[in-house]
N, CA, C, O and the ligand as a Tripos MOL2 file, in Angstrom:
@<TRIPOS>MOLECULE
protein
  241   239    61     0     0
PROTEIN
NO_CHARGES

@<TRIPOS>ATOM
      1 N           0.9310   -1.2290   -0.1050 N.3       1 MET1
      2 CA          0.0180    0.1400    0.0190 C.3       1 MET1
      3 C           0.9970    1.2570   -0.1400 C.2       1 MET1
      4 O           2.0100    1.1590    0.5530 O.2       1 MET1
      5 N           0.8990    2.2150   -0.8540 N.am      2 PRO2
      6 CA          1.5010    3.2450   -0.9270 C.3       2 PRO2
      7 C           1.3280    4.3910   -0.1060 C.2       2 PRO2
      8 O           0.2450    4.9750   -0.1500 O.2       2 PRO2
      9 N           2.3030    4.8290    0.6930 N.am      3 ASN3
     10 CA          2.0030    5.9880    1.4850 C.3       3 ASN3
     11 C           1.3020    7.1900    0.9830 C.2       3 ASN3
     12 O           1.2860    7.5110   -0.2050 O.2       3 ASN3
     13 N           0.6960    7.8710    1.9870 N.am      4 CYS4
     14 CA         -0.1390    9.2810    1.3920 C.3       4 CYS4
     15 C           0.9240   10.0500    0.6880 C.2       4 CYS4
     16 O           1.9650   10.3740    1.2600 O.2       4 CYS4
     17 N           0.6350   10.3760   -0.6930 N.am      5 PRO5
     18 CA          1.5000   11.4360   -1.2990 C.3       5 PRO5
     19 C           1.3290   12.9230   -0.7800 C.2       5 PRO5
     20 O           2.0020   13.8340   -1.2630 O.2       5 PRO5
     21 N           0.7620   13.0490   -0.1650 N.am      6 ILE6
     22 CA          0.6490   14.5850    0.7020 C.3       6 ILE6
     23 C           1.3600   14.5250    1.9040 C.2       6 ILE6
     24 O           2.2330   15.3650    2.1260 O.2       6 ILE6
     25 N           1.0890   13.6020    2.7450 N.am      7 CYS7
     26 CA          1.6220   13.8540    4.1720 C.3       7 CYS7
     27 C           2.5840   12.6040    4.4380 C.2       7 CYS7
     28 O           3.1590   12.5560    5.5260 O.2       7 CYS7
     29 N           2.7490   11.7730    3.6660 N.am      8 ASN8
     30 CA          3.5620   10.5430    3.6400 C.3       8 ASN8
     31 C           3.3210    9.6840    4.8420 C.2       8 ASN8
     32 O           4.2440    9.0570    5.3610 O.2       8 ASN8
     33 N           2.1110    9.6460    5.2850 N.am      9 SER9
     34 CA          1.4260    8.7610    6.2600 C.3       9 SER9
     35 C           1.3680    7.2570    5.7410 C.2       9 SER9
     36 O           1.2760    6.9030    4.5660 O.2       9 SER9
     37 N           1.4260    6.6140    6.6400 N.am     10 ARG10
     38 CA          1.0710    5.0570    6.4980 C.3      10 ARG10
     39 C          -0.2170    4.5300    6.9030 C.2      10 ARG10
     40 O          -0.5950    3.3610    6.8310 O.2      10 ARG10
     41 N          -0.9120    5.6560    7.3890 N.am     11 ALA11
     42 CA         -2.3440    5.4350    8.1150 C.3      11 ALA11
     43 C          -3.2620    5.5190    6.9000 C.2      11 ALA11
     44 O          -4.2090    6.3050    6.9330 O.2      11 ALA11
     45 N          -3.0420    4.7690    5.8460 N.am     12 VAL12
     46 CA         -4.1770    4.6390    4.8790 C.3      12 VAL12
     47 C          -4.8940    3.5270    4.7530 C.2      12 VAL12
     48 O          -4.3700    2.5140    5.2160 O.2      12 VAL12
     49 N          -6.0570    3.4110    4.2060 N.am     13 GLY13
     50 CA         -6.8080    2.5450    3.6660 C.3      13 GLY13
     51 C          -7.0560    2.2250    2.4030 C.2      13 GLY13
     52 O          -7.0540    3.1640    1.6070 O.2      13 GLY13
     53 N          -7.3070    0.9660    1.9270 N.am     14 ARG14
     54 CA         -7.7720    0.7710    0.3770 C.3      14 ARG14
     55 C          -9.1890    1.1130    0.3870 C.2      14 ARG14
     56 O          -9.8980    0.6730    1.2930 O.2      14 ARG14
     57 N          -9.6210    1.7760   -0.4340 N.am     15 VAL15
     58 CA        -11.2330    1.9730   -0.9220 C.3      15 VAL15
     59 C         -11.5410    1.2880   -2.2890 C.2      15 VAL15
     60 O         -12.6990    1.0260   -2.6130 O.2      15 VAL15
     61 N         -10.4860    1.0130   -3.0630 N.am     16 GLY16
     62 CA        -10.8190    0.5860   -4.2860 C.3      16 GLY16
     63 C          -9.5260   -0.0850   -5.0560 C.2      16 GLY16
     64 O          -8.4180    0.0630   -4.5390 O.2      16 GLY16
     65 N          -9.6350   -0.7130   -6.1040 N.am     17 THR17
     66 CA         -8.5290   -1.4440   -6.5230 C.3      17 THR17
     67 C          -7.2670   -0.5790   -6.7360 C.2      17 THR17
     68 O          -6.1990   -1.1480   -6.5110 O.2      17 THR17
     69 N          -7.2320    0.6160   -7.1060 N.am     18 ASP18
     70 CA         -6.0300    1.5190   -6.9320 C.3      18 ASP18
     71 C          -6.3750    2.7070   -6.1160 C.2      18 ASP18
     72 O          -5.7430    3.7560   -6.2450 O.2      18 ASP18
     73 N          -7.2630    2.5910   -5.3590 N.am     19 GLN19
     74 CA         -7.6990    3.8340   -4.4830 C.3      19 GLN19
     75 C          -7.4380    3.6010   -3.1750 C.2      19 GLN19
     76 O          -7.5260    2.5210   -2.5900 O.2      19 GLN19
     77 N          -7.0520    4.8470   -2.6560 N.am     20 PHE20
     78 CA         -6.6550    4.8010   -1.0390 C.3      20 PHE20
     79 C          -7.1360    5.8370   -0.3740 C.2      20 PHE20
     80 O          -7.5280    6.8210   -1.0020 O.2      20 PHE20
     81 N          -7.1880    5.7960    0.9730 N.am     21 TYR21
     82 CA         -7.7940    6.7620    1.9070 C.3      21 TYR21
     83 C          -6.8940    7.3380    2.7950 C.2      21 TYR21
     84 O          -6.3290    6.4830    3.4770 O.2      21 TYR21
     85 N          -6.5240    8.5990    3.0560 N.am     22 CYS22
     86 CA         -5.4490    8.7150    3.9780 C.3      22 CYS22
     87 C          -6.2210    9.3400    5.3690 C.2      22 CYS22
     88 O          -6.9560   10.3220    5.2710 O.2      22 CYS22
     89 N          -6.0010    8.7430    6.5150 N.am     23 TRP23
     90 CA         -6.7640    9.0120    7.6750 C.3      23 TRP23
     91 C          -6.0730   10.2180    8.2890 C.2      23 TRP23
     92 O          -6.5590   10.6950    9.3150 O.2      23 TRP23
     93 N          -5.0790   10.7040    7.8000 N.am     24 ASP24
     94 CA         -4.4300   11.8700    8.5310 C.3      24 ASP24
     95 C          -4.8510   13.0110    7.7280 C.2      24 ASP24
     96 O          -5.0820   13.9920    8.4360 O.2      24 ASP24
     97 N          -5.0330   13.2120    6.4290 N.am     25 CYS25
     98 CA         -5.5030   14.5540    5.8750 C.3      25 CYS25
     99 C          -6.5520   14.2700    5.0910 C.2      25 CYS25
    100 O          -6.8200   15.0840    4.2070 O.2      25 CYS25
    101 N          -7.4340   12.9750    5.2460 N.am     26 PHE26
    102 CA         -8.8700   13.0230    4.7700 C.3      26 PHE26
    103 C          -8.8090   13.1140    3.3180 C.2      26 PHE26
    104 O          -9.6330   13.8670    2.7990 O.2      26 PHE26
    105 N          -8.0710   12.5540    2.6310 N.am     27 VAL27
    106 CA         -8.2690   12.5960    1.0640 C.3      27 VAL27
    107 C          -8.1590   11.2180    0.6730 C.2      27 VAL27
    108 O          -7.6550   10.3710    1.4100 O.2      27 VAL27
    109 N          -8.7000   10.9300   -0.6760 N.am     28 GLU28
    110 CA         -8.6810    9.9790   -1.2850 C.3      28 GLU28
    111 C          -7.6640   10.1280   -2.4840 C.2      28 GLU28
    112 O          -7.6240   11.2130   -3.0650 O.2      28 GLU28
    113 N          -6.8120    9.0590   -2.9000 N.am     29 TYR29
    114 CA         -5.7540    9.1420   -3.7890 C.3      29 TYR29
    115 C          -5.7460    7.9180   -4.5480 C.2      29 TYR29
    116 O          -6.0320    6.8510   -4.0050 O.2      29 TYR29
    117 N          -5.4290    7.9990   -5.8030 N.am     30 SER30
    118 CA         -5.2440    6.7940   -6.6110 C.3      30 SER30
    119 C          -3.8180    6.8390   -7.5140 C.2      30 SER30
    120 O          -3.3380    7.8150   -8.0910 O.2      30 SER30
    121 N          -3.3600    5.6170   -7.4530 N.am     31 ASN31
    122 CA         -1.9350    5.5260   -8.2290 C.3      31 ASN31
    123 C          -2.1860    4.8160   -9.5660 C.2      31 ASN31
    124 O          -2.4860    3.6230   -9.6140 O.2      31 ASN31
    125 N          -2.0360    5.6860  -10.7760 N.am     32 MET32
    126 CA         -2.1400    5.3180  -11.9300 C.3      32 MET32
    127 C          -0.9180    4.9450  -12.7240 C.2      32 MET32
    128 O          -0.8000    5.5530  -13.7870 O.2      32 MET32
    129 N          -0.0590    4.1360  -12.4480 N.am     33 GLY33
    130 CA          1.2760    3.8640  -13.0660 C.3      33 GLY33
    131 C           1.9240    5.0250  -12.3410 C.2      33 GLY33
    132 O           1.5770    5.2130  -11.1750 O.2      33 GLY33
    133 N           2.7950    5.8000  -12.8740 N.am     34 ASP34
    134 CA          3.6350    6.8780  -12.0520 C.3      34 ASP34
    135 C           2.8460    8.1080  -11.8990 C.2      34 ASP34
    136 O           3.3930    9.1630  -11.5780 O.2      34 ASP34
    137 N           1.4580    8.0070  -12.1360 N.am     35 GLN35
    138 CA          0.7460    9.2590  -11.8220 C.3      35 GLN35
    139 C          -0.1180    9.2630  -10.7560 C.2      35 GLN35
    140 O          -0.9390    8.3450  -10.7630 O.2      35 GLN35
    141 N          -0.1660   10.0600   -9.8160 N.am     36 VAL36
    142 CA         -0.8330   10.1560   -8.5690 C.3      36 VAL36
    143 C          -1.8400   11.2380   -8.8030 C.2      36 VAL36
    144 O          -1.5760   12.3180   -9.3310 O.2      36 VAL36
    145 N          -3.2910   10.7760   -8.2680 N.am     37 ARG37
    146 CA         -4.2460   11.6190   -8.4510 C.3      37 ARG37
    147 C          -4.9330   11.7990   -7.0710 C.2      37 ARG37
    148 O          -5.2090   10.8370   -6.3550 O.2      37 ARG37
    149 N          -5.2090   13.1640   -6.7200 N.am     38 ILE38
    150 CA         -5.7060   13.3670   -5.4630 C.3      38 ILE38
    151 C          -7.1230   13.7980   -5.3530 C.2      38 ILE38
    152 O          -7.5330   14.6880   -6.0990 O.2      38 ILE38
    153 N          -7.9110   13.2300   -4.4730 N.am     39 TYR39
    154 CA         -9.3430   13.8650   -4.5260 C.3      39 TYR39
    155 C          -9.6310   14.1740   -2.9300 C.2      39 TYR39
    156 O          -9.2510   13.6150   -1.9010 O.2      39 TYR39
    157 N         -10.4880   15.3330   -3.1930 N.am     40 ASP40
    158 CA        -11.1180   15.7410   -1.9320 C.3      40 ASP40
    159 C         -12.5870   15.2340   -1.9120 C.2      40 ASP40
    160 O         -13.2420   15.1920   -2.9530 O.2      40 ASP40
    161 N         -13.0910   14.8540   -0.7220 N.am     41 ILE41
    162 CA        -14.2290   14.1770   -0.7690 C.3      41 ILE41
    163 C         -15.1820   15.4260   -0.2260 C.2      41 ILE41
    164 O         -14.9260   16.1160    0.7610 O.2      41 ILE41
    165 N         -16.2100   15.5440   -0.9980 N.am     42 ALA42
    166 CA        -17.1330   16.7130   -0.8470 C.3      42 ALA42
    167 C         -18.2160   16.1290    0.3170 C.2      42 ALA42
    168 O         -18.2270   14.9470    0.6610 O.2      42 ALA42
    169 N         -19.0110   17.0340    0.7950 N.am     43 GLU43
    170 CA        -20.0590   16.4090    1.8820 C.3      43 GLU43
    171 C         -21.0070   15.6130    1.3180 C.2      43 GLU43
    172 O         -21.5120   14.7150    1.9920 O.2      43 GLU43
    173 N         -21.3940   15.8380   -0.0450 N.am     44 ASP44
    174 CA        -22.2060   14.9150   -0.5980 C.3      44 ASP44
    175 C         -21.8520   13.6670   -0.9150 C.2      44 ASP44
    176 O         -22.6540   12.8090   -1.2830 O.2      44 ASP44
    177 N         -20.3800   13.4670   -0.7620 N.am     45 GLY45
    178 CA        -19.8190   12.1220   -1.0720 C.3      45 GLY45
    179 C         -19.1150   12.0300   -2.2650 C.2      45 GLY45
    180 O         -18.3390   11.0930   -2.4530 O.2      45 GLY45
    181 N         -19.3250   13.0180   -3.2030 N.am     46 SER46
    182 CA        -18.6640   12.9700   -4.3290 C.3      46 SER46
    183 C         -17.2800   13.2960   -4.4160 C.2      46 SER46
    184 O         -16.9060   13.9220   -3.4240 O.2      46 SER46
    185 N         -16.3220   13.0700   -5.3290 N.am     47 LEU47
    186 CA        -15.2140   13.3020   -5.2470 C.3      47 LEU47
    187 C         -14.6310   14.7180   -6.2860 C.2      47 LEU47
    188 O         -15.0810   15.0400   -7.3860 O.2      47 LEU47
    189 N         -13.7050   15.2650   -5.6460 N.am     48 GLU48
    190 CA        -13.4470   16.4960   -6.4690 C.3      48 GLU48
    191 C         -11.6340   16.3290   -6.6500 C.2      48 GLU48
    192 O         -10.8310   16.3050   -5.7160 O.2      48 GLU48
    193 N         -11.4090   16.2600   -7.6890 N.am     49 GLU49
    194 CA         -9.9380   16.0820   -7.8310 C.3      49 GLU49
    195 C          -9.1340   17.3620   -7.4730 C.2      49 GLU49
    196 O          -9.5540   18.4060   -7.9730 O.2      49 GLU49
    197 N          -8.2040   17.4160   -6.7990 N.am     50 LEU50
    198 CA         -7.1830   18.4070   -6.3730 C.3      50 LEU50
    199 C          -5.9530   18.4460   -7.2320 C.2      50 LEU50
    200 O          -5.3420   17.4920   -7.7110 O.2      50 LEU50
    201 N          -5.7020   19.7580   -7.3380 N.am     51 GLU51
    202 CA         -4.1770   20.0810   -8.0710 C.3      51 GLU51
    203 C          -3.1110   20.2170   -6.8050 C.2      51 GLU51
    204 O          -3.3210   20.5840   -5.6490 O.2      51 GLU51
    205 N          -2.0950   19.8560   -7.3470 N.am     52 MET52
    206 CA         -1.0610   19.8460   -6.2560 C.3      52 MET52
    207 C          -0.8760   21.1670   -5.4960 C.2      52 MET52
    208 O          -0.6000   21.2170   -4.2970 O.2      52 MET52
    209 N          -1.0710   22.3570   -6.3870 N.am     53 ALA53
    210 CA         -0.9760   23.7380   -6.0880 C.3      53 ALA53
    211 C          -1.8970   23.8640   -5.0440 C.2      53 ALA53
    212 O          -1.5540   24.4210   -4.0020 O.2      53 ALA53
    213 N          -3.2570   23.3240   -5.2230 N.am     54 ASP54
    214 CA         -4.2550   23.6890   -4.2450 C.3      54 ASP54
    215 C          -4.1330   22.8350   -2.7900 C.2      54 ASP54
    216 O          -4.5950   23.2330   -1.7210 O.2      54 ASP54
    217 N          -3.4320   21.6150   -2.9920 N.am     55 ILE55
    218 CA         -2.9940   21.0680   -1.8330 C.3      55 ILE55
    219 C          -2.1860   21.7230   -1.1030 C.2      55 ILE55
    220 O          -2.4050   21.7670    0.1080 O.2      55 ILE55
    221 N          -1.1980   22.3060   -1.5920 N.am     56 ASP56
    222 CA         -0.0240   22.8960   -0.7550 C.3      56 ASP56
    223 C          -0.7390   24.0770    0.0060 C.2      56 ASP56
    224 O          -0.4850   24.2700    1.1950 O.2      56 ASP56
    225 N          -1.6270   24.8610   -0.6780 N.am     57 ALA57
    226 CA         -2.3370   25.9070    0.1050 C.3      57 ALA57
    227 C          -3.1330   25.6280    1.0340 C.2      57 ALA57
    228 O          -3.1510   26.2980    2.0660 O.2      57 ALA57
    229 N          -3.9540   24.5590    0.8280 N.am     58 SER58
    230 CA         -4.9950   24.1590    1.8050 C.3      58 SER58
    231 C          -4.6290   23.2590    2.9730 C.2      58 SER58
    232 O          -5.0950   23.4240    4.1010 O.2      58 SER58
    233 N          -3.9150   22.4610    2.7030 N.am     59 LEU59
    234 CA         -3.5550   21.1640    3.6150 C.3      59 LEU59
    235 C          -2.2300   21.0440    4.1870 C.2      59 LEU59
    236 O          -2.0480   20.2480    5.1080 O.2      59 LEU59
    237 N          -1.2320   21.7960    3.7070 N.am     60 ILE60
    238 CA          0.0410   21.8010    4.3710 C.3      60 ILE60
    239 C           0.5260   23.0120    4.9400 C.2      60 ILE60
    240 O           1.6150   23.0330    5.5120 O.2      60 ILE60
    241 ZN         -2.2870   12.1440    4.0240 Zn       61 ZN61
@<TRIPOS>BOND
     1     1     2 1
     2     2     3 1
     3     3     4 2
     4     3     5 am
     5     5     6 1
     6     6     7 1
     7     7     8 2
     8     7     9 am
     9     9    10 1
    10    10    11 1
    11    11    12 2
    12    11    13 am
    13    13    14 1
    14    14    15 1
    15    15    16 2
    16    15    17 am
    17    17    18 1
    18    18    19 1
    19    19    20 2
    20    19    21 am
    21    21    22 1
    22    22    23 1
    23    23    24 2
    24    23    25 am
    25    25    26 1
    26    26    27 1
    27    27    28 2
    28    27    29 am
    29    29    30 1
    30    30    31 1
    31    31    32 2
    32    31    33 am
    33    33    34 1
    34    34    35 1
    35    35    36 2
    36    35    37 am
    37    37    38 1
    38    38    39 1
    39    39    40 2
    40    39    41 am
    41    41    42 1
    42    42    43 1
    43    43    44 2
    44    43    45 am
    45    45    46 1
    46    46    47 1
    47    47    48 2
    48    47    49 am
    49    49    50 1
    50    50    51 1
    51    51    52 2
    52    51    53 am
    53    53    54 1
    54    54    55 1
    55    55    56 2
    56    55    57 am
    57    57    58 1
    58    58    59 1
    59    59    60 2
    60    59    61 am
    61    61    62 1
    62    62    63 1
    63    63    64 2
    64    63    65 am
    65    65    66 1
    66    66    67 1
    67    67    68 2
    68    67    69 am
    69    69    70 1
    70    70    71 1
    71    71    72 2
    72    71    73 am
    73    73    74 1
    74    74    75 1
    75    75    76 2
    76    75    77 am
    77    77    78 1
    78    78    79 1
    79    79    80 2
    80    79    81 am
    81    81    82 1
    82    82    83 1
    83    83    84 2
    84    83    85 am
    85    85    86 1
    86    86    87 1
    87    87    88 2
    88    87    89 am
    89    89    90 1
    90    90    91 1
    91    91    92 2
    92    91    93 am
    93    93    94 1
    94    94    95 1
    95    95    96 2
    96    95    97 am
    97    97    98 1
    98    98    99 1
    99    99   100 2
   100    99   101 am
   101   101   102 1
   102   102   103 1
   103   103   104 2
   104   103   105 am
   105   105   106 1
   106   106   107 1
   107   107   108 2
   108   107   109 am
   109   109   110 1
   110   110   111 1
   111   111   112 2
   112   111   113 am
   113   113   114 1
   114   114   115 1
   115   115   116 2
   116   115   117 am
   117   117   118 1
   118   118   119 1
   119   119   120 2
   120   119   121 am
   121   121   122 1
   122   122   123 1
   123   123   124 2
   124   123   125 am
   125   125   126 1
   126   126   127 1
   127   127   128 2
   128   127   129 am
   129   129   130 1
   130   130   131 1
   131   131   132 2
   132   131   133 am
   133   133   134 1
   134   134   135 1
   135   135   136 2
   136   135   137 am
   137   137   138 1
   138   138   139 1
   139   139   140 2
   140   139   141 am
   141   141   142 1
   142   142   143 1
   143   143   144 2
   144   143   145 am
   145   145   146 1
   146   146   147 1
   147   147   148 2
   148   147   149 am
   149   149   150 1
   150   150   151 1
   151   151   152 2
   152   151   153 am
   153   153   154 1
   154   154   155 1
   155   155   156 2
   156   155   157 am
   157   157   158 1
   158   158   159 1
   159   159   160 2
   160   159   161 am
   161   161   162 1
   162   162   163 1
   163   163   164 2
   164   163   165 am
   165   165   166 1
   166   166   167 1
   167   167   168 2
   168   167   169 am
   169   169   170 1
   170   170   171 1
   171   171   172 2
   172   171   173 am
   173   173   174 1
   174   174   175 1
   175   175   176 2
   176   175   177 am
   177   177   178 1
   178   178   179 1
   179   179   180 2
   180   179   181 am
   181   181   182 1
   182   182   183 1
   183   183   184 2
   184   183   185 am
   185   185   186 1
   186   186   187 1
   187   187   188 2
   188   187   189 am
   189   189   190 1
   190   190   191 1
   191   191   192 2
   192   191   193 am
   193   193   194 1
   194   194   195 1
   195   195   196 2
   196   195   197 am
   197   197   198 1
   198   198   199 1
   199   199   200 2
   200   199   201 am
   201   201   202 1
   202   202   203 1
   203   203   204 2
   204   203   205 am
   205   205   206 1
   206   206   207 1
   207   207   208 2
   208   207   209 am
   209   209   210 1
   210   210   211 1
   211   211   212 2
   212   211   213 am
   213   213   214 1
   214   214   215 1
   215   215   216 2
   216   215   217 am
   217   217   218 1
   218   218   219 1
   219   219   220 2
   220   219   221 am
   221   221   222 1
   222   222   223 1
   223   223   224 2
   224   223   225 am
   225   225   226 1
   226   226   227 1
   227   227   228 2
   228   227   229 am
   229   229   230 1
   230   230   231 1
   231   231   232 2
   232   231   233 am
   233   233   234 1
   234   234   235 1
   235   235   236 2
   236   235   237 am
   237   237   238 1
   238   238   239 1
   239   239   240 2
@<TRIPOS>SUBSTRUCTURE
     1 MET1         2 RESIDUE 1 A MET
     2 PRO2         6 RESIDUE 1 A PRO
     3 ASN3        10 RESIDUE 1 A ASN
     4 CYS4        14 RESIDUE 1 A CYS
     5 PRO5        18 RESIDUE 1 A PRO
     6 ILE6        22 RESIDUE 1 A ILE
     7 CYS7        26 RESIDUE 1 A CYS
     8 ASN8        30 RESIDUE 1 A ASN
     9 SER9        34 RESIDUE 1 A SER
    10 ARG10       38 RESIDUE 1 A ARG
    11 ALA11       42 RESIDUE 1 A ALA
    12 VAL12       46 RESIDUE 1 A VAL
    13 GLY13       50 RESIDUE 1 A GLY
    14 ARG14       54 RESIDUE 1 A ARG
    15 VAL15       58 RESIDUE 1 A VAL
    16 GLY16       62 RESIDUE 1 A GLY
    17 THR17       66 RESIDUE 1 A THR
    18 ASP18       70 RESIDUE 1 A ASP
    19 GLN19       74 RESIDUE 1 A GLN
    20 PHE20       78 RESIDUE 1 A PHE
    21 TYR21       82 RESIDUE 1 A TYR
    22 CYS22       86 RESIDUE 1 A CYS
    23 TRP23       90 RESIDUE 1 A TRP
    24 ASP24       94 RESIDUE 1 A ASP
    25 CYS25       98 RESIDUE 1 A CYS
    26 PHE26      102 RESIDUE 1 A PHE
    27 VAL27      106 RESIDUE 1 A VAL
    28 GLU28      110 RESIDUE 1 A GLU
    29 TYR29      114 RESIDUE 1 A TYR
    30 SER30      118 RESIDUE 1 A SER
    31 ASN31      122 RESIDUE 1 A ASN
    32 MET32      126 RESIDUE 1 A MET
    33 GLY33      130 RESIDUE 1 A GLY
    34 ASP34      134 RESIDUE 1 A ASP
    35 GLN35      138 RESIDUE 1 A GLN
    36 VAL36      142 RESIDUE 1 A VAL
    37 ARG37      146 RESIDUE 1 A ARG
    38 ILE38      150 RESIDUE 1 A ILE
    39 TYR39      154 RESIDUE 1 A TYR
    40 ASP40      158 RESIDUE 1 A ASP
    41 ILE41      162 RESIDUE 1 A ILE
    42 ALA42      166 RESIDUE 1 A ALA
    43 GLU43      170 RESIDUE 1 A GLU
    44 ASP44      174 RESIDUE 1 A ASP
    45 GLY45      178 RESIDUE 1 A GLY
    46 SER46      182 RESIDUE 1 A SER
    47 LEU47      186 RESIDUE 1 A LEU
    48 GLU48      190 RESIDUE 1 A GLU
    49 GLU49      194 RESIDUE 1 A GLU
    50 LEU50      198 RESIDUE 1 A LEU
    51 GLU51      202 RESIDUE 1 A GLU
    52 MET52      206 RESIDUE 1 A MET
    53 ALA53      210 RESIDUE 1 A ALA
    54 ASP54      214 RESIDUE 1 A ASP
    55 ILE55      218 RESIDUE 1 A ILE
    56 ASP56      222 RESIDUE 1 A ASP
    57 ALA57      226 RESIDUE 1 A ALA
    58 SER58      230 RESIDUE 1 A SER
    59 LEU59      234 RESIDUE 1 A LEU
    60 ILE60      238 RESIDUE 1 A ILE
    61 ZN61       241 GROUP 0 **** ****
């Protein structure tokens, strides 16, 4: 299981075939080859893809 790409936490859970959830920064992420996609989970449960620039500003 890959560490969280944002905070490098190992407190992650698998939520799909290539999808993971970080319990430390509350995002979902997926590894597609060498490409990492990061998603914020909206209140209605939908996923919103985040850009790395947004993540730097809002989570770190
Ligand atoms: Zn994290």
